[in-house]
N, C-alpha and C positions, 0 to 999 in steps of 0.2 A: 504495499501499499503507499509505500516511499518512493513511488519509480517516477516522481514528476521533476521534468526536466526540463533544461533552455526558457524558451517564452514561456511555458505552462506556470510559471511562477512566478514569473519577473513582475517585480513591484505588489504582489499579491500582498493582502493581509492576513497573516495566518497567527491563528490564537494555536497557544501550548496550554494542556491541560495535563498536569501529571498528577500522582499519588500512587498511593499503594492501592487503591479500590478491594478493599479487603471486607465487606464484599462493596463493589459499586451497586448506588442505589439511585432511587429516582431523581432526591435532592442533586445528584453529578447529573442526570440525564437534564434535568429544569435548567441546570446553570449551563452547561452547555450551550443548550438550544439558545436559552436566553445572551447568550455571549454573541453565537454568532449573528443572533438578528441586531441584535442592540449596538454591538460594535462593527457592525457590516464586514463580518470575516468572510474571505473565502473560502477557508479551512480553518477547521478545528483538529489539532493532532492529541488524540490521545497519546500521552505517556505514562506505560506502566513501571514504577520504579521498584526495582528488584530488591533491595536493602537499604531502607534510607539510615541516614548517620545518625539519628535518634532513635532508633528501634532496632532489639536485637532479631536475630534471624529467627529463633527458637519463637518468637512473639508473632508472628503472622504466617498466614496461611500459605502454601506452596504457589511457588510463582505460575506453575502450569496450572492450577485450579482459576487461579485469579487472572490469569492470562485469557481463559476461555469463558470467564464471564466476563471481563471487560469486554472481549471482541463481540458478545452479543450485545451491547449499547452501541457500540463503533455502529454496527450493522443499522441501527434505528435511523440513521438520516444520511445523505447523500454527500453534507458537507464535511461528514466526520470521518477521519483517518486514524491511523494507528501507526505510531513509530516504535522499533524494538530496540531504539537507543539506548535504552538504560535496561535492558535485558541482558545485549551483547556485548556486556562491555564488564570487567571486573568493577567492585566498590573502592571505597566508598562512592555513593551516586549522590553528586553533589549539582545544583540546579543549574549553576555559572558554568561548569561543563556540560551538563544536557543541550544548555543553549549554543553554547559553541558548537555541538558536533550537528546539531537542527541546521546552523546557518551554514554547515559546508552542504548540506544535503538541498536548504530551501535557499539557495545564493539568491541573493537582490531582494529577497522577501522581507516585508515589516513581519518582525514578529513579536505578538502579543502575549506576555506571561498571566496567565490567569490564577488567581489567589482571592481566598478570604479577605474581609478586613482582620480578621485577627493576624494573620499571615504578615498585614501590611505592617499592623504594628511591628511584628518581633523581625523584618526585614532587616533592621540593622546589625542583627547577631547572627543573622546568616553568613555563611563561608562566601566570603569575598564580595559582599554585599553590594559594594562600589562600583564593582566592575561587572556586575549581574545588571545595576541599573544602567551601566554606561554601554553596554551591548543590546538590548531589549529597546525594541523603540517604543513599547508603553507596557503598561502593566492595566489589566483588566479586574477590578475590584469588585465582588459582592459585597454591598455592606447590609449588615442587618440592621434595624431600627436602632438599635441602643447601641451601634457602634459610635465610639469616638475616636476619629481619624484625624490626627492633630498634622495636618501635613507640612506647618511651618516648622514643627521639631524635626521631622522627619527630613526635610530639606537642608538643615543644619549637618547632619550625620551623613545623609546621603543626596549631595547635591546633583541635582538635577531630577530630582523623581518626581515633585509639584509637578512638571508640565507632561509629563508620562502617565500620571494615573489616570484612566479611565473608569467613572463607577457604572457598575450593573445593578439593575433596579430588577430584582426577583423575588417571586412567593416567598414568605418566611415559612421552610419549613424546617420543622424540627425534628429533622433526619440526621442520623449520624451512623456511620457503620459499625462504632464503637457500640452502640444503643442496640445495634439490630444484632449483632454477636451476641451480646447479655441477654436478647429475648428470645434467641435460638436454645442459649443454654437453659434457660429457666423455663424453657418449652411455654412462652407467651405468643399470642399471635405477632406476625410481623410480613404476612406476605406481601400485603399490599405497600410495603415499603419499595417494593423491588419489581423488575418488571417480571412477567410471568414464567418468561424462560431461566431468569436468573435464579428465581424461586425453584423451577424444577430441578436446576442441576445442584442447588444447597442441599435440595432433598436427596438426590437420587446418588448423590456423594457423602451424603451425612457428614457436612462441613459446618464447623463451629457446634459441634454437640458436645457437652461436657464427658472429657474423658477420651 
């Protein structure tokens, strides 16, 4: 799915949506669709992170299971595509390195890094955050109503961030992968937080069950 070459992506605006997707849920899908619509993206690239620096390998589901579930999400919209950029390289997997690799694939394209308001707040603590701000064309940020985003303070430590932030308005959905995993372990309802195909895969493979 990474086969765009030459003029196919020249000056295209491409969103980059990374995560562990453990599991991917309807909140992810809504954010992805709203980003394409509101930010006028020609493509949205889902990037599955193999082993994030802040999580231990044993605490997350196998890469194959998460890959299979994420690909089901990508199939939902013709503007979505998938990249193995964080799967086919050794860790640790930092966002700045991932963006550099995607720039080699989507040459001359504008890359818009998608994140939540909480991630924007924490951005100064990310690995090589200033370099990430410099190389990304923009940042698509989903804000919750109670988010307190202080762009003035962020600009002091990450010069250039203010002009690159584009806020995404999205329905407030209290859905998280962590909550879904807990519900499965506790034998509580969770099926309507997920695509039916993802729900079926979780059940068939008995993912996230206690023990």
